[in-house]
N, C-alpha and C positions, 0 to 999 in steps of 0.2 A: 450772562455773558454769550451763551451759545446764539442766544436769537439775535443779539445784536452784531456779533460776527457773521452769521449767516445773512442777515440783512444787508451788510456791508458787501458781502461776497455776491449776493443775488443781484444787487444794485450795479454791480461791474466795478465797484471800488476796489483799490488795492486792499487787500485782508491778509494781515501778516500776524505771526505768532512766533515767538522764540522760546526754546528752552522748554521748560514744564508748561508754559500757557498753551504748548501743543496738544496737551492733554483734552483740551476742550473739543480737538478734532476727531477723538475716538468716539464721539457721540453725537455730535452737532449734524443735524440733518437739514437738507434743503426742503423747499416746500413742497418737491414732490415726493418726500418721504424717504428719499435715499441719503446715505451718508454724504456728506459734503465732499469727503475724500474719496469718493468713488470713483475709479478710474484716474486717480491724481497721483503724481508723485510728490513726497512730502517728507519731512525728517522732524525729529524732535530729541530730546535728551535720550542718549543711547545707553543700552546695557553697561558697557564698559566704563561710561562716566558714572553711571549708579554705582557700579562695583568699587569706583576709587574713592567716591563720597562715603559709600558704607564702610569702606577700610579706614578712610581718615578719621571717623568719629567711633569706630568700634562697634557699630550696631547698624541695623537696617533702618533706613531712614523713611523710604517711600513704601506704601502699602501694596503698590504694584509698579511695574515699569512700563513706561509708554511704549518702549520698543516692542516689548513681549505682546502688549495687548494691541498695538497696531499691526504685528505679523498675524494676528488671528482674524483681521477684518479680510472679507472677500474683496476681490476686485479694486485693491489699492495698493500702492508701491511706496512702502516705507523704505527710505535708504539712510544710510550713515556713513560718515567720514572717520578717520582716526579720532581718537579721544581728544577733546579741547583743542581741535583745530577749528578754523573758521569754515563753516559750511552752510549755505543757503540754497534753497530749491524755489524756483518760480514755476508754477504750473497755471497757465492763464493769469487770473488775478489773485490766486492763492499763494502766497509766499510764507515759507517757513525756515525757522534756523535752528540748528541743531542744539546750542546751548549759548551761554552768554559771550563767548568769543565770536559769535556768529552776529551779532547786533549790527555791526557796521555793514556786513555784507546784505543783510536783510534791508538796511536803510537805502542802500544802493539800489536795490531792486525796487523799493517803493518809489523812490525819486525817479527811477526810469519809467515806471508805469505811469507817473504824474507828468512826465515830461511829454 
């Protein structure tokens, strides 16, 4: 999945990930060996949303948190909005959405790039 995403990105095509799919951005590397998110603004499922989900089911669901791991990466800018609000970021042809409620906002950004 990472190589497909990187190939789209490097070809200049709109490259979008929403919610937990943004986990691929934690390790995806461009052909120059740098992280795809180097010097990029992006988002994904937030710690506050993971906390809510964990509390709802009464146990820890995910083995790690995207936000925690993203904030460890050098030279990248992980951003979040209040829990479960629509939030999408476009940085060049990279588009990311915080969670499922961000799907329409991500789609609008993709359509904008295609126009």
